[in-house]
N, C-alpha and C positions, 0 to 999 in steps of 0.2 A: 755845437762843437764840444760840449762838456764831456761827453763820452769819449770822443776822440782824444781829448787832452788827457783824460784819466788813463786810457789804455797806452798812449804814447809815452807820457811822462812817468806814469806810475808803474807800467809793466814793460816798457821798452819795445813795444810793438810798432811795426811800420803801418801807419794809418793814412787812408785817403777818405776824406769825407765829401759827400756829394750833396749840395744844397740847390734848391730850385731858384733862389734869389741871391743876387750879388750882395745885397745888404747883409744877409746872414753870413756869407763868407767873410765879408769885411769885419763883422763883429767877432767872428771866430778867430780870425787872424789877430785882431786887437787883443783878445783875451790870451792868445798864445804868447804874444810879445810881453804882456804884463806878467804872466806866470814865469816866462823865461827870465825876465829881469829880476824877479824876486828870487828865483833859484840861483842866478848869478851872484846876487848880493849875498845870499846865504853861503854860497861856495867860497866867496872872497873872504868872508869872516872866518871860515874854518881853515882856509889855506894859509900856511905860514908866510908865503910870499905875497898874499893878497891879490893873486891873479884871478881873472875871470875865466869861466868856461868858454869854449868856442861859441861864436854867435849862432851857429846853426844846430848846436847840439847841447844837451845837458846830460851830464853823467854818461856820455857815450850814446845817448838815444836821440834819433832824428826827430825833428818836429813833425807833427801831423800835416798833411797836405789837404787843402780845401779847394774843391772844384765847384763850378756852377754848371748845372746841366740837368736834363730830364731823361729819365729812363722809361721806355715804353712798358706797358703792362703785359706785353707778350712775353713768351718764354724763350726766345731764341738766344738771348744774351748778346746780340749784335750791338744794340744801343749802348750797353754798359761797356763792352770792350772798345767800341769806337770812341766813346767819351775818354777813356783812359789813353788811347792812342793820341787823340787830338791834344790832350793836356800834357803829354809827355810823361805819363806815369811809368815808373820802372817796371811795373807788372805787365806793361804792354809790349815790352821789348822782346824780340825773338819769339820763342814759343811762350814766353811769359811764365811766371811762377804762380802756383796756386794761391788762392786767397779765400777769405771767409767774409760773407756779407753779415752785417750786424745792424739791427735797428732797435732803438730804444727812445721813445715809444713810436712804433710804426703806425701812423694814423691812417684810418680808412683803408684805401686800396694799397697803401704802401707795403703792408705786411704780405698780402697775396702776391704783389709784384716781386718782392724779394724772393719768395718761394719759387715763383716761376723762373726768375733769373737763375736761381740755384739749380733748378731742374734742367734748364736749357743750355747753360753756359758751362763748357767743359772745364774751365779754369776755376770755377767757384767750387771749392772743396767742401764747404760747409756753410750753414746759415744759422744764425741765432736771432730770433725776433720776439720782442715783447710788444704785442699789438695793443691798440687803444682805439677809441672813437669808432666802434663798429657801425654806428648809424651812418657814417660818412662813406662806407663801402658801397660800391655799386652792386645791384642785385639783378637777377633775371637769368635767362638761359644763355646769354652770350658767353663765349669761351673765356673772355678776358675779364669777366666780372669778379668782384671780390667775394661774392657768395651767391650760389654755392660754387666751390672749386672742384669738388670730386664728382666723378660720374655716379658713384653710389648714392650720394645725397641728392643729386639731380633726379635720380630715378625714384625717389620716395614721393608718394602722394602728399600733397599739402606741405611741402618742405619750405615754402616761402617764409621769410621773416620780414614783416613790414618795419618801417622806420621806428615805430614806437617800441617794438620788442628789442630791436638792435640797440636803441638808445638805453633801454632799461638794463641791458647786459653790461653797460659801462658803470653802473652804480656800485658803490662800495658798501656791501651789506654789513661788513664788520664795523666800519666807521659809523654807519647809521645806527647799528645796535648800541654803540657807545653813546651816541647822541640821545637815543631814547632813554637809556638808563640815567643819563644826567638830566633828562627833561630839558634839553637845550631850547632856549628861546628861538634859535634859528629855525626850528621846525615850523614856525608860523608862516614861513615864506611859502610853503605849499598852499596854504589857504589863501594867502595874498594872491598867488599866481592864479589859482582857480577862480577867485572872485574877479580878478582883472580880466580873465578870459571872457567872462559874462559881459563885462563892460565893453570889451573890444568888439564882440559880436553884435552888440546893440548898435555900436557906431558904424561898423563895417561887417555885415553878415558874411561876406566872402572871405574874410581874413580869419583863418582858423589855425590854432596852435602855432602861431608865429613865434620865432625866436626873440625873446626880450632880454636885452643885455642890461641887467640892473646892477646897482652898486654892490660891492662885495659884502657889506654889512647891511643888506637890505632889511633884515629883520629888526634893525634898530630904528627904522623909519616908521612914521605913522603910515597907515594904509593910503591915505590921500596923497602923501608925498611919493610913496612907492608907485601908486597908480599913475600919477601925472608924469613921473619920470619915464615910466614904461610906455605910455601913450606917445610921449615926445619922441622916444627912440624909434617908434614905429611910424613916425610921420603923421600921427593922428592929432586931433585937437586936444592939447593938454588941459584946456579949460572946459572941456565937455562936462555937462552936468549928468548926474546919475541919481537914482532913487536911494537916498541915504538909509531909509528903513530896510530896503531889500539888501543893500550892502552889509548893514549891521547884522542882519539875520544870517547871511552867508558866512561872515567872519566868526559868528558864534559856533559854527560847525567845524572849527579847527581840529578837534579831536577825531572826528569822523573822516576828515580829509587825510590826516596822518595815517589812520588805520587803513584807509583805501590804498595809500601809497605803499604801506608795508606789505599788503597782500600782493601787490605787483612785484615788489622787491624780492619776495620769496622765490620768484621765477628767475631772477637775474643769473644765479650760478648755472642753472640748467641751460639757459639760452647761450651763455658764454661757452659752456661745455660743448654744445652743438656746433657753434662756429669754429672752435678750436679743433674738434674732432674731424670736422669736414676738411680742414687743412691737413691734418695728419693723414687722413685717408687718401687725399690727393697725392701726397708724397709716397705713401705705401703702394698706391696703384702704379707708381713709376719705379718701384723697387728700391726706394731709399730707406735707410734706417733713420728713425726720428723718435723723439720723446717730447712730452710736455712736462716741464719741471716747475713746481712752485718754488721760485728762486728765493723769495724773501717774504717777510711778514706782510700780509695784506693790509694791516693797519698802517704800515709805513707807506705802501703804495698799492692801491687796489688792483692795478694791473700787474700782478706778480707772476703770471705764468709766462715762461719763456719756451718757445718752440725751438728745439735744436735738431738739426738734420745734418747728415754727413754722407758722403759718397765713398764707395769702395771699402767700407769697414764693416765688421761684424757688430760692433757696438759703437754707439755715439761717443762714448768716452775715449775710443781709439783715435778720434779726430785730433786731439791735442798732440798725440805722438806723431801723427802724420805731418802736422804743421812744424813740429820741432825738427823732424828729419829734413823738411824743406823740399821733398821730392814728390809729394802727393801720395796717394794711396792707390794700390792696384785693385 
């Protein structure tokens, strides 16, 4: 709910946030109340009479609303509008007012789902989405998959992107370049993980490239502590024995492992570009205006591309004018 709070309190926009879990909604409402209380205290200090702002507003701006629900990956828009109706959202009354879908960061299939809802729901005037976690998107030929979305990309030979390539597209090449220049000790984690993979396959040959949740500062651990923590996370014997000489020889290859990772990382921008252009083409195939904008410094946030699309306008920038008019675009 951080984005909802920023847009509602900071810019006075009417916001409705949709979360899949009740605990997320409860947390968002808690943060809303805490921020509102802080603003009320600040307003009271500045007010000569010492009065508070109204409970449901601050500086004349309504609080964001938070709903629990799930929206299907299809493009009809029915699920989204039905959710607003059930929850009594003002945008569901009568013919309803137009609104914009926003996602930061839209993980996996959430980004494509937002685009399909925009394309299929007449009340969704625009969409802004900063996507992430491309490896979590569904793939294949089904119409509701996250990749590919466009008919043009589906028609390309060998257009598939396996998990490893989609995961690679999520890496921050700018941040990694800085770590290389600084000769960061954190780079040794690549060699740690590669060596651990060998041990894992010795214990369980069928377990390949398993996700290992290791401590944040794993590079500060000895390899033995790192490996035993990783084995434990995978439900394997943390006290398993391994060939110490073999492990030492693999750990001595740290520079080569980093070089190999860098070669893969060079492809990351090209892969992300393919994924984003597939989404742009999907929207273009349906006659919508859209742009991919590098919104902020990638060293601040590696997923810095925002896909913006609008209906009934000649330029995406006209979307704001339509929203300010409140009547939509013809």
